[in-house]
C-alpha positions in Angstrom: 98.6 113.4 83.0 98.4 117.2 82.6 95.7 119.2 81.0 97.2 121.9 78.8 94.3 124.3 78.7 96.1 126.9 76.5 96.6 124.3 73.7 93.4 122.2 74.4 95.3 119.0 74.8 96.4 116.4 77.3 100.0 115.4 78.0 101.1 112.2 79.6 104.5 112.2 81.5 106.5 109.3 82.9 107.4 109.2 86.6 110.8 110.7 85.7 109.2 113.7 83.9 109.7 112.6 80.2 106.8 113.2 77.9 105.1 110.0 76.7 102.3 111.3 74.6 100.2 114.3 73.7 96.7 114.2 72.3 93.8 116.5 71.6 93.1 119.7 69.7 90.5 122.4 69.9 87.0 121.2 68.9 83.9 119.4 70.0 84.3 115.8 68.8 86.0 112.9 70.6 89.6 113.6 71.6 89.0 117.3 71.0 88.7 119.8 73.9 87.8 123.4 74.8 89.6 124.2 78.0 90.2 120.7 79.5 90.6 120.8 83.3 90.2 118.5 86.3 91.8 115.2 85.3 91.2 112.1 87.3 92.6 108.6 86.9 90.1 105.9 88.0 91.5 102.4 88.6 89.3 99.4 88.4 90.3 95.7 88.7 90.3 95.2 84.9 90.7 98.8 83.5 92.2 102.2 84.1 90.2 105.2 83.0 91.2 108.9 82.5 88.3 111.3 83.2 88.6 114.7 81.7 86.3 117.7 82.5 86.1 119.5 79.1 84.8 122.7 80.7 83.9 125.0 77.8 82.3 122.0 75.9 80.2 121.3 79.1 81.0 117.6 79.2 83.0 114.9 80.8 85.1 112.7 78.5 86.3 109.2 79.6 89.2 107.3 78.1 90.2 103.7 78.7 94.0 104.0 79.2 94.9 100.6 80.6 
């Protein structure tokens, strides 16, 4: 996962470097960002979460990705 702060989106890449998906746009609602930074993947026994620090919206967004 990569935070594309210029385009206010997140990009997921495969281990070989191919783009899997892109999501997010500029805004304040869910799946919208304003300068997303500091991504973290948190693995739990039953789930995998992507934590995104949405810096200019002053919030942390959490997505269940697995």
